[in-house]
C-alpha positions in Angstrom: 0.0 0.0 0.0 1.9 3.0 -1.3 -0.6 5.6 -0.3 -1.8 4.6 3.2 -4.1 7.2 4.6 -4.5 8.4 8.2 -6.2 11.4 9.7 -4.1 14.5 9.7 -5.3 17.8 11.0 -4.2 19.4 7.8 -7.5 18.0 6.4 -9.5 20.4 8.7 -11.5 22.9 6.8 -13.1 24.9 9.6 -16.7 23.7 9.1 -17.2 21.2 11.9 -19.9 19.0 10.4 -17.7 18.6 7.3 -14.6 18.0 9.3 -16.3 15.3 11.3 -17.6 13.4 8.3 -14.2 13.8 6.6 -12.5 12.1 9.6 -15.0 9.3 9.3 -14.2 9.0 5.6 -10.5 8.8 6.3 -11.1 6.1 8.9 -13.2 4.1 6.4 -10.6 4.3 3.7 -7.8 3.4 6.2 -9.9 0.4 7.3 -10.3 -0.7 3.7 -6.5 -0.4 3.2 -5.8 -2.6 6.3 -8.6 -5.1 5.9 -7.9 -8.8 5.7 -9.2 -10.4 2.5 -12.0 -12.2 4.4 -13.2 -8.8 5.7 -13.1 -6.8 2.5 -16.7 -7.1 1.6 -18.0 -5.8 4.9 -15.5 -3.0 5.1 -16.3 -2.0 1.5 -20.0 -2.0 2.3 -19.3 0.2 5.3 -17.4 2.6 3.1 -20.2 2.7 0.5 -22.8 3.5 3.2 -20.6 6.2 4.6 -20.0 7.8 1.2 -23.7 7.7 0.3 -24.6 9.6 3.5 -21.5 11.9 3.4 -22.0 12.9 -0.2 -25.8 13.3 0.2 -25.1 15.6 3.1 -22.7 17.8 1.1 -24.9 17.7 -2.0 -27.9 18.8 0.2 -25.9 21.7 1.6 -24.9 22.8 -1.9 -28.5 22.6 -3.3 -30.1 24.2 -0.2 -27.7 27.2 -0.2 -27.4 27.7 -4.0 -23.6 26.9 -3.9 -22.3 28.3 -7.2 -19.9 25.4 -8.0 -22.2 22.6 -7.1 -22.5 20.8 -10.4 -18.8 19.8 -10.6 -18.7 18.8 -7.0 -21.9 16.7 -7.2 -20.7 15.0 -10.3 -17.4 14.1 -8.6 -19.3 12.5 -5.7 -21.4 10.5 -8.2 -18.3 9.3 -10.0 -16.8 8.1 -6.7 -19.9 6.3 -5.6 -20.2 4.6 -9.0 -16.6 3.4 -8.7 -17.2 2.1 -5.2 -20.3 0.1 -6.4 -18.4 -1.2 -9.4 -15.6 -2.4 -7.2 -18.2 -4.1 -5.0 -19.4 -6.0 -8.0 -15.8 -6.9 -9.0 -15.1 -8.0 -5.4 -18.2 -10.3 -5.4 -16.6 -11.9 -8.5 -13.4 -12.6 -6.6 -11.3 -9.6 -7.7 -9.6 -8.6 -4.5 -6.9 -6.6 -6.3 -9.4 -4.0 -7.6 -10.6 -3.5 -4.1 -7.1 -2.9 -2.8 -6.5 -0.4 -5.6 -9.7 1.5 -4.7 -8.3 2.1 -1.2 -5.1 3.5 -2.6 -6.9 5.6 -5.2 -9.3 7.1 -2.6 -6.3 7.9 -0.4 -4.7 9.7 -3.3 -8.0 11.4 -4.4 -9.2 12.7 -1.0 -6.6 15.4 -0.2 -7.1 17.2 -3.5 -10.9 16.9 -3.3 -10.8 18.3 0.2 -8.3 21.1 -0.6 -10.2 22.4 -3.7 -13.9 21.4 -3.8 -14.6 20.9 -0.1 -12.7 23.8 1.1 -14.7 26.1 -1.1 -17.9 24.5 0.2 -16.7 24.8 3.8 -15.9 28.5 3.3 -19.4 29.0 1.7 -21.2 27.2 4.5 -19.4 29.1 7.2 -20.2 32.4 5.6 -23.8 31.4 5.1 -24.3 29.9 8.6 -21.9 31.9 10.7 -21.4 35.1 8.8 -17.7 34.8 8.3 -14.8 32.8 7.1 -13.8 29.5 8.7 -11.0 29.6 11.3 -8.8 26.5 11.3 -6.2 25.9 14.0 -3.8 23.2 12.9 -1.6 21.5 15.4 0.1 19.1 13.0 -1.4 16.1 14.6 -1.7 12.8 12.7 -3.6 9.8 14.1 -1.5 6.8 14.6 -3.6 3.7 15.1 -2.0 0.6 16.5 -1.6 -2.3 14.2 -4.6 -4.7 14.2 -4.1 -7.7 16.4 
């Protein structure tokens, strides 16, 4: 696994509901990357459920607040969900490698998605709900989970 992911406070965007769901996303992807072969289906299903709820929440925020850049963002969410579901079908046919690759690809994809698309949405949501820009205090903390026993 060349691109193992773990939570880093550099992912914080200053909009708490988004920051919390992003941490859950990182944990789900990390679990997929670490999963034993026998556990992949369950872990992938957990990731799929998380992404469905996570993306629906962000999509709803964009639609309800007339976020100007919503189309590209919503389309990217749809593409990721489609990929996750396609990988689930491949895994059901015994293709473990494609599931492993998904974990690496999501770990590579997430930082850029968060930095560009989600940071703009976080800024928009803070301005709409709090009347100002997000404030983010980064302490350079990374989560280090112990190896599974």
